[in-house]
N, C-alpha and C positions, 0 to 999 in steps of 0.2 A: 732741549738743554744738553750741553756738552759736558758731561760729568765723566771724565776719563782718569783713571788712576795710572794706567800703563798703556802706551801706544800699541804695544804688542797684543793687547786684548782686542784691538779693533781690526787688525790685519785678518783678512779672510771673511769678515762679516758681510752679509748680503746688503746690497744697497738698493733702496727703493726710491722712486720719485714721490713727491708730495701728492701726485695724482693716483698713487697706488701701484704703479708699474714696476716690476722687477727690472733693474738696470744692469747690475753686475755685482762685483765683489771688490772690497778694498784690497789693493795690492801693496801700497806703500804710502807713507806719510812724508811730505816734504817739509823740512824745517828750515827756518831762517832766523838766526839770532835766538835760538832756543824757543821759538814760537812756531806754531803750525801755520804754514803758508798755504799749502794745498794738499789735496788727497788724490792719489793716482787710483783711478777706478778702472778695472778691467770689465769689458762688456761680457755678460753671461751668454753662453751659447744658446740657452733656452729662453733668453729674455726677449728676443725679437727686436732688439734695439740696434743691432749691428748695421742694418740697412740705412738707418738715418744718419749714421756717422760716416758714410761713404767708404766703408771698408776699414776704418781705423780700429785698432785692437782695444782702445780705451781712451779715456780723457783724464785731464787733470782738473779737478774741481777746486776753485778757490775756497778757502775756509769759510768765507761769509755766506756761501751757498749751502752749507751744511745746516740743516734745521734741527736735527736731533740724533743722538747716538745712544743706543740701548742694546736690545737684542739684535736690532738691525740699525743701519745708518739711513737716515732720511735726508734726501737732497731736494733742493728747489728744482723744479722742472726746467726753469730758465737757464740752469747751468749746463744743459746739454745742447751743444751746437747742432743745428739741424742742417743736413746736407740738402740743398735745393736740387730738384730734378733738373737735369740739363735740358735745354730746349731742343726739340727735334728739328732737324734741317727742314726747310720748306717742302722739299719733295716728299719726305716721310709724313709730314703733317697732312698733305693732300690725300695720301693713301688711307689715312686713318678714318 
């Protein structure tokens, strides 16, 4: 449930995925026509999620991926883009 009285109350809240992983913190809310369009989430240093984003500092999560807001913000795991590992060149694959 998204029961927010002031957007400023949400800034800085911890963000968790629906699988229970700490992702980061709410940095900013993007508005379009006075409606919430997206949420800028900064990856937490101790979350371990920085590696899957390919070095990005954070992401913008569309509002439809926010599942709940209370003491924490709960997002759908599918909102996080996963950086695929680059394939190794043929010579390196043979050495492994």
